[in-house]
C-alpha positions in Angstrom: 47.0 8.0 -15.8 43.9 10.7 -16.1 41.7 8.5 -18.1 42.1 5.8 -14.7 41.5 8.5 -12.7 38.4 9.6 -14.4 37.4 6.2 -14.6 37.7 5.3 -10.7 36.3 8.5 -9.9 32.9 7.7 -12.3 33.0 4.3 -10.9 33.2 5.7 -7.1 30.4 8.4 -7.5 27.7 6.1 -9.5 28.0 3.7 -6.6 27.1 6.5 -4.4 24.7 7.8 -6.5 22.7 4.6 -7.1 22.8 4.1 -3.3 21.4 7.3 -2.7 18.8 6.6 -4.9 18.1 2.9 -3.6 17.5 4.8 0.1 15.2 7.0 -1.7 12.9 4.1 -3.2 13.2 2.6 0.4 12.0 6.3 2.2 8.9 6.2 -0.4 8.0 3.2 -0.2 7.8 3.9 3.6 6.1 6.7 2.5 3.3 5.3 0.8 2.7 2.8 3.0 2.2 5.0 5.5 -0.7 6.6 3.2 -2.5 3.6 2.8 -2.4 3.1 6.2 -4.7 6.5 6.7 -6.8 5.2 4.0 -7.5 2.1 5.0 -7.9 3.6 8.7 -10.4 5.9 7.2 -12.4 3.0 5.5 -12.3 1.0 8.7 -9.7 -1.8 7.5 -6.8 -2.9 9.6 -3.1 -1.3 8.8 -0.7 -3.4 6.5 2.5 -4.1 8.3 5.6 -5.1 7.1 5.8 -8.0 8.9 2.2 -8.8 7.3 3.4 -8.3 3.3 6.7 -10.6 4.4 4.2 -13.4 5.5 1.2 -13.2 3.3 3.2 -13.8 0.4 2.5 -12.0 -3.0 -0.9 -12.8 -3.5 -3.1 -12.5 -0.3 -7.0 -12.4 0.4 -7.8 -8.5 2.4 -9.5 -9.2 5.8 -13.6 -8.9 5.6 -14.3 -5.2 6.2 -16.4 -4.8 9.1 -20.0 -2.9 8.1 -21.4 -0.4 10.0 -25.2 0.1 11.2 -26.1 2.6 9.0 -24.5 0.3 5.8 -26.3 -2.7 7.0 -30.0 -0.9 7.2 -29.4 0.3 4.0 -28.9 -2.5 2.7 -31.9 -4.3 4.6 -34.0 -1.3 2.8 -32.6 -2.3 -0.9 -33.8 -6.2 -0.1 -37.2 -5.4 1.8 -37.8 -3.0 -1.4 -36.8 -5.6 -4.2 -38.7 -8.1 -2.6 -42.3 -6.5 -2.7 -44.0 -7.4 -6.1 -44.4 -4.8 -8.5 -47.7 -3.1 -9.0 
C-alpha cells in the first residue's frame, strides 16, 4: 500500500514539475522574442510577431533593410573610388 501511495505521489508531482517547466520555457521564449525585437528595432528591422512566425512557416526571408543616407553616401564613395583608374 505504501508503495502505491508513493507511486501516485511521484506521478502527481512529476506532472506538476513538467507543467512548471513548460510554463518556464514559454516565459523564456517570450522574453527572448522581446529581446530580439529590441535588437531588431535598434538595427532598423521591423519587429517579429508571433503571427508572422506562424504565417511564414519555418523558412522565411527577412525583409530588406532600409539603409540610412550615411550608409548610401559611404557606398557611393567606395564605388567611386573603385571606378578610378590605378596610377
